[in-house]
C-alpha positions in Angstrom: 23.7 -38.3 27.0 20.3 -39.3 26.8 19.1 -38.1 23.6 15.8 -36.2 23.3 12.7 -38.1 22.1 10.9 -36.7 19.1 7.4 -36.3 19.5 4.1 -34.5 16.7 2.3 -31.9 18.3 -0.7 -30.6 16.4 -0.3 -26.9 15.1 -4.6 -26.3 16.0 -4.8 -27.8 19.4 -1.5 -28.4 20.9 -2.0 -31.8 21.4 0.8 -34.5 20.5 1.1 -38.0 19.5 4.0 -40.3 19.7 4.1 -41.1 15.7 2.8 -38.6 12.5 -0.8 -39.4 11.8 -2.8 -37.6 8.9 -5.7 -36.8 11.6 -5.0 -35.3 14.9 -6.3 -37.9 17.6 -7.3 -34.6 20.0 -9.2 -32.5 17.8 -9.5 -34.2 14.8 -7.9 -31.9 12.4 -6.1 -32.9 9.0 -2.8 -32.3 8.2 -1.8 -30.5 11.2 0.8 -32.8 13.1 4.2 -31.5 12.8 7.6 -33.0 14.3 8.9 -31.4 17.3 11.4 -32.5 20.2 10.2 -33.7 23.8 12.7 -32.9 26.9 14.6 -35.9 27.5 13.5 -35.9 31.3 12.3 -34.1 34.3 14.2 -30.8 35.2 16.2 -31.3 31.8 15.7 -28.7 28.6 17.3 -28.8 25.6 18.1 -25.0 25.7 20.0 -25.1 28.9 23.7 -25.4 26.9 26.5 -23.0 27.6 25.3 -21.1 24.7 21.8 -20.1 26.2 23.3 -19.4 29.3 22.6 -15.5 28.8 19.0 -16.4 27.9 18.3 -17.9 31.2 18.8 -15.2 33.7 15.4 -13.7 34.5 15.2 -9.7 34.7 13.4 -8.1 37.6 10.4 -6.2 36.6 10.3 -2.7 36.6 8.2 0.5 34.6 8.8 1.1 31.4 10.2 4.8 32.2 12.6 3.4 34.4 14.8 1.3 31.6 17.5 3.0 29.9 17.2 3.3 26.6 20.8 3.5 24.4 21.0 4.0 21.2 21.7 0.5 18.9 25.4 0.3 17.7 26.0 -1.0 14.5 28.8 -1.8 12.6 29.0 -0.6 8.7 29.0 -3.8 6.3 31.4 -1.8 3.6 28.3 -1.7 1.7 26.7 1.6 1.3 23.7 0.1 0.0 22.9 -3.1 2.1 24.2 -0.6 5.3 21.0 1.4 3.9 18.3 -1.4 3.9 19.7 -2.8 7.4 18.9 0.5 8.8 22.7 1.8 9.3 24.8 -1.4 9.6 24.8 -4.7 11.3 23.7 -4.9 14.5 25.3 -6.9 17.6 23.4 -10.2 18.3 20.7 -9.5 15.8 19.5 -12.1 13.4 18.9 -11.2 10.1 17.1 -13.7 7.3 17.3 -12.8 3.3 15.6 -14.6 0.7 15.2 -14.3 -3.1 15.3 -16.5 -6.2 18.2 -18.8 -7.1 21.0 -17.0 -8.4 19.8 -13.9 -7.9 23.3 -12.8 -5.9 22.5 -13.4 -2.4 25.7 -15.4 -1.6 27.4 -13.2 -4.0 26.5 -10.1 -1.8 27.0 -11.8 1.5 30.3 -12.9 0.8 31.3 -9.6 -0.3 29.9 -7.8 2.9 31.9 -10.7 5.0 35.1 -9.5 3.0 34.8 -5.8 3.9 34.2 -6.7 7.5 37.0 -9.4 7.8 39.3 -6.3 6.4 38.3 -3.9 8.9 39.7 -6.4 11.6 36.5 -8.2 12.7 36.5 -11.8 12.5 33.6 -13.4 10.4 32.4 -16.8 9.3 30.8 -18.3 6.2 29.2 -21.8 6.8 28.1 -23.2 3.5 25.5 -25.8 3.2 25.4 -26.0 -0.6 28.3 -25.5 -1.9 31.8 -26.9 -0.8 34.6 -24.7 0.6 36.8 -24.9 -3.3 33.4 -23.6 -4.8 33.2 -20.7 -2.6 36.8 -20.2 -3.0 36.3 -20.3 -6.7 33.5 -17.6 -6.4 35.8 -15.7 -4.4 38.4 -15.3 -7.4 35.7 -14.4 -9.5 34.8 -11.6 -7.4 38.4 -10.4 -7.1 38.8 -11.4 -3.5 42.2 -13.2 -4.0 43.1 -12.9 -0.7 40.1 -12.8 1.4 40.3 -14.2 4.9 36.9 -14.9 5.7 36.8 -18.4 7.5 34.5 -20.9 5.6 32.9 -23.7 7.0 31.4 -26.4 5.0 29.0 -28.2 7.1 24.8 -28.7 7.5 24.7 -30.2 11.2 23.2 -27.5 13.7 25.4 -28.9 16.5 28.8 -28.4 14.8 27.8 -25.3 13.8 26.6 -24.2 17.0 30.1 -25.4 18.5 32.2 -23.6 16.0 30.3 -20.4 16.6 31.0 -20.4 20.2 34.7 -21.5 20.0 35.4 -19.0 17.2 33.0 -16.1 18.5 33.0 -14.0 14.9 31.3 -10.8 14.8 29.3 -12.2 11.6 28.1 -15.5 10.9 26.4 -16.3 7.9 24.4 -19.6 7.4 24.0 -20.4 3.6 21.3 -21.9 3.5 19.2 -22.4 6.7 17.3 -25.0 4.7 20.3 -27.2 4.2 20.7 -27.3 8.2 19.3 -30.0 10.3 19.6 -31.0 13.8 20.4 -34.8 15.2 17.8 -34.2 17.8 14.8 -34.7 15.0 14.4 -37.4 12.4 12.9 -35.3 9.6 15.0 -34.7 6.7 16.6 -31.1 6.4 14.6 -28.8 4.8 11.5 -30.0 6.6 9.1 -27.6 8.5 10.2 -28.5 11.7 14.1 -29.0 10.8 14.0 -25.4 9.7 11.9 -24.0 12.6 14.1 -26.0 15.2 17.3 -25.2 14.0 16.6 -21.1 13.1 15.4 -21.1 16.9 18.6 -22.8 17.8 20.7 -20.2 15.8 18.4 -17.2 17.1 19.1 -18.0 20.8 22.8 -18.4 20.2 23.0 -15.2 18.7 21.0 -13.7 21.6 23.0 -15.2 24.1 26.4 -14.5 22.5 26.1 -11.3 20.6 27.2 -12.8 16.9 25.2 -11.5 14.4 23.9 -14.0 12.4 22.2 -14.2 8.8 20.4 -16.6 7.7 20.0 -17.4 3.5 16.5 -18.7 3.0 15.0 -20.4 -0.4 11.9 -18.9 -1.8 8.7 -20.6 -3.3 7.8 -20.5 -7.0 5.7 -18.0 -5.7 8.4 -15.8 -4.6 7.7 -16.2 -0.3 10.1 -17.2 1.8 9.9 -21.3 2.1 9.5 -22.6 5.3 7.4 -21.9 8.2 6.1 -18.2 8.2 7.3 -18.4 12.1 10.5 -18.2 10.3 9.8 -14.3 9.9 8.5 -13.5 13.5 11.8 -15.3 14.7 14.3 -13.0 13.4 14.7 -9.2 13.8 15.1 -8.1 9.9 13.6 -9.9 6.5 15.1 -8.7 3.6 14.0 -9.9 0.2 16.2 -9.9 -3.2 13.8 -8.7 -6.0 14.9 -8.3 -9.7 14.9 -10.3 -13.0 18.2 -12.6 -13.4 18.5 -11.6 -16.8 18.6 -8.2 -16.0 21.9 -6.7 -14.3 19.7 -4.6 -11.8 18.7 -6.1 -8.3 16.6 -4.7 -5.4 16.9 -5.4 -1.5 14.0 -4.8 0.1 13.3 -4.9 3.7 9.8 -6.3 4.5 11.0 -6.7 8.4 13.0 -4.6 10.6 13.0 -4.1 13.9 15.9 -1.7 14.3 15.4 0.4 11.3 12.8 1.6 8.6 10.6 -0.9 6.8 10.3 -1.1 2.8 13.6 0.5 2.2 15.5 -0.4 -0.8 19.0 -0.9 -1.9 19.7 -0.6 -5.5 22.6 -2.8 -7.1 24.4 -3.4 -10.3 25.8 -7.1 -11.1 28.5 -6.8 -12.6 32.0 -9.2 -13.4 33.1 -8.6 -10.1 30.1 -8.8 -7.9 27.3 -6.4 -6.9 27.7 -2.9 -6.6 25.8 -0.1 -5.4 24.0 2.4 -7.6 24.2 5.8 -6.1 21.3 7.7 -8.4 18.9 4.3 -8.7 16.2 7.1 -10.6 18.2 6.5 -13.6 17.3 2.9 -13.5 13.8 3.4 -13.5 13.8 6.5 -16.3 13.7 5.3 -19.6 15.9 7.8 -22.0 13.8 8.9 -24.6 15.2 11.4 -26.9 12.1 13.6 -27.5 8.8 12.9 -25.2 6.4 10.2 -26.0 2.8 9.5 -25.8 2.0 7.3 -22.8 4.3 8.3 -20.5 4.7 10.2 -17.4 7.2 10.4 -14.3 6.3 10.4 -10.7 8.4 10.4 -7.5 7.4 7.3 -5.3 8.9 6.8 -2.0 11.0 3.2 -0.6 11.2 3.6 2.9 12.9 6.9 3.4 14.3 7.2 0.0 12.6 9.3 -2.8 12.6 7.7 -6.4 11.7 8.4 -9.8 9.7 6.2 -11.8 8.5 6.3 -15.2 4.9 5.2 -15.7 4.2 3.8 -19.5 0.6 3.3 -20.8 -0.6 1.9 -23.7 -4.3 2.3 -25.2 -5.1 0.4 -28.1 -8.5 -0.6 -29.4 -9.7 -3.8 -28.0 -12.4 -6.3 -29.1 -15.8 -7.0 -27.3 -13.8 -7.8 -23.9 -11.1 -5.2 -23.1 -7.7 -6.2 -21.5 -6.8 -4.2 -18.3 -3.5 -5.4 -17.4 -0.8 -3.5 -15.2 3.0 -4.7 -14.4 4.4 -3.0 -11.0 0.7 -1.8 -10.0 -2.3 -2.7 -8.6 -4.5 -4.1 -11.5 -7.7 -3.7 -9.2 -6.9 0.2 -8.7 -6.3 0.2 -12.3 -9.7 -1.0 -12.9 -10.9 1.9 -10.6 -8.6 4.6 -11.9 -10.3 4.0 -15.5 -13.8 4.2 -13.9 -13.1 7.4 -12.3 -11.2 8.7 -15.1 -14.6 8.5 -17.6 -17.0 9.7 -14.9 -15.4 12.9 -13.5 -12.9 13.6 -17.0 -14.7 12.5 -19.7 -12.0 10.1 -20.7 -13.5 6.7 -21.9 -11.7 3.9 -22.3 -14.5 1.2 -22.4 -13.6 -0.3 -25.9 -10.0 0.0 -25.2 -7.2 -2.5 -24.1 -5.3 -0.9 -21.5 -1.5 -1.9 -20.4 0.3 -0.2 -17.7 3.5 -0.5 -16.9 6.5 0.6 -14.3 9.5 1.0 -15.6 12.8 -1.2 -14.4 10.9 -3.7 -12.6 10.1 -1.4 -9.6 6.8 -2.4 -7.6 4.7 0.4 -6.5 2.2 -0.5 -3.8 1.2 3.4 -2.7 -1.5 5.2 -4.1 0.3 8.3 -4.7 0.7 6.6 -8.4 -2.3 7.4 -9.1 -2.5 10.6 -11.1 0.8 9.6 -13.0 -1.1 6.3 -14.4 -4.0 8.6 -15.3 -2.2 10.9 -17.2 -0.4 8.7 -18.9 -3.4 6.7 -19.8 -4.8 10.0 -21.2 -1.7 10.7 -23.1 -1.7 7.5 -24.9 -5.4 7.4 -25.6 -5.1 11.1 -27.4 -1.4 10.3 -29.1 0.3 13.3 -27.5 3.1 13.3 -25.1 3.4 15.3 -21.8 6.1 17.8 -21.8 9.9 17.4 -21.3 10.6 17.5 -17.9 7.2 16.9 -16.7 6.3 15.0 -13.0 2.8 14.6 -11.4 2.1 12.3 -7.9 -1.3 12.1 -6.0 -4.0 10.1 -5.0 -7.4 10.3 -6.7 -10.4 9.3 -4.7 -13.8 7.7 -6.1 -15.1 11.2 -6.1 -12.6 12.9 -8.2 -10.5 14.8 -5.8 -6.8 14.5 -5.8 -5.6 13.6 -2.1 -2.0 14.8 -0.6 1.2 12.2 -0.9 3.1 12.1 2.4 6.3 13.8 2.1 5.5 16.0 -1.1 8.3 18.3 -0.5 10.7 16.1 -0.2 9.8 14.4 -3.8 9.5 17.6 -5.2 13.2 18.5 -4.0 14.2 15.1 -5.5 12.5 15.8 -9.0 14.1 19.6 -8.9 17.6 18.1 -8.3 17.6 15.6 -11.4 16.4 18.7 -13.4 12.6 18.4 -13.7 11.0 21.4 -14.5 7.2 21.1 -14.4 5.1 19.4 -11.6 1.5 18.7 -11.3 0.8 17.6 -7.8 -2.1 18.0 -4.8 -3.2 21.2 -3.4 -1.9 20.1 -0.3 1.4 19.4 -0.9 2.0 22.4 -2.7 5.5 24.1 -1.1 4.9 27.5 1.0 8.0 28.7 -0.6 8.9 28.1 -4.4 11.2 25.4 -5.3 13.9 26.8 -8.0 13.5 25.7 -11.2 10.4 23.8 -10.8 6.9 25.0 -11.5 4.4 23.6 -9.6 0.3 23.4 -10.8 -1.7 22.7 -7.4 -5.0 20.4 -8.3 -7.5 19.5 -6.0 -9.5 17.2 -8.8 -9.0 15.3 -11.9 -10.5 17.8 -14.0 -8.0 20.4 -12.9 -5.4 18.2 -13.8 -6.5 17.0 -17.3 -6.8 20.8 -17.8 -3.5 22.0 -16.6 -2.3 19.3 -18.7 -3.7 20.2 -21.6 -2.6 23.8 -21.3 1.1 23.0 -20.9 1.3 20.2 -23.5 
């Protein structure tokens, strides 16, 4: 069989060149030529193999209302926190891309999940391109998976991997990692943009045609983004990110994209000697255990996907020099500057000559504006050196005019706080429940100055 020829395609204009050039001969753009594969001859297509037969059949055009919508069948992975992030479990024919820093636990989690699936009777395949089979076996021993029946293939050639998947027909196949896989159809090295894109495209088509769920492990850049072309994230059904400090025992798995479930859902894990274990009460991670209330600390309820989490916001206000610093960890630093201006203008709390440091405990990142009120109360508490009362929570968005706006799903936030033993809450007036919540005293406010007056009265 004749081997497909390689050519170089411009990402700007689509023009081609038989060899790589720094400048596109068609449009004149620089550094836009990437390697691709040309068809071997007339009427031939490199995607016409048996593994792609299911994709070649065109369906008839019909109105959307006439298409039968059925619920997607899911297979639980055996790890509850991972199933939460995936939207309930693994979908047949679904493609998942998971990325994270080296050593954070991607391979560990996937090996545990494959072993749990294998024990339920489902065939699984673990393709390792970075380690030998002996190294994978050694890790399984450390995790306590001494008698695991997970099938392991140490291979980086795409064609051999596809042939193995086609012959074995596993329920789930893990490719660890996509940056190590290469195709004979391309001359570039493994990990290049062309190789990563081409191999991911082949594996995605094979998954859709055969019904095999494929999990791709991806490297990340030093900025924390998935390495390789951004189109890789558009090819797959689900994109997961591993977050957390490698020096800490806790890990977060966050869904950035999910065609079969909610985005921004998180799963919380603790790294132990026997691998990653799900954390059933993640709010305990993000709350510091103070024996007594301390100044500069305020607890808020944030939403991560469908899960309400209690997170402690800490602030430290100290005398600064002629150029006071504003630093935030886990929160938007530009929003911090805005909140300080609102605090001064509408509540009379001046911090223009003070250094202000704000931190979300536990390494969690809070992107929603519902943290505004808790941040402002923590800053005021630190500046005045007076702690907020025990069992106090607050949430709400603050506008430039000083108004306190409602946060989405406020009732769920309040119920979660009450369940964990909190007794006092300052919330936007629109979030005040119609029926009282047992054990929780709620102060509904409309403006920042009202919230400050309430805190002065109960502190």
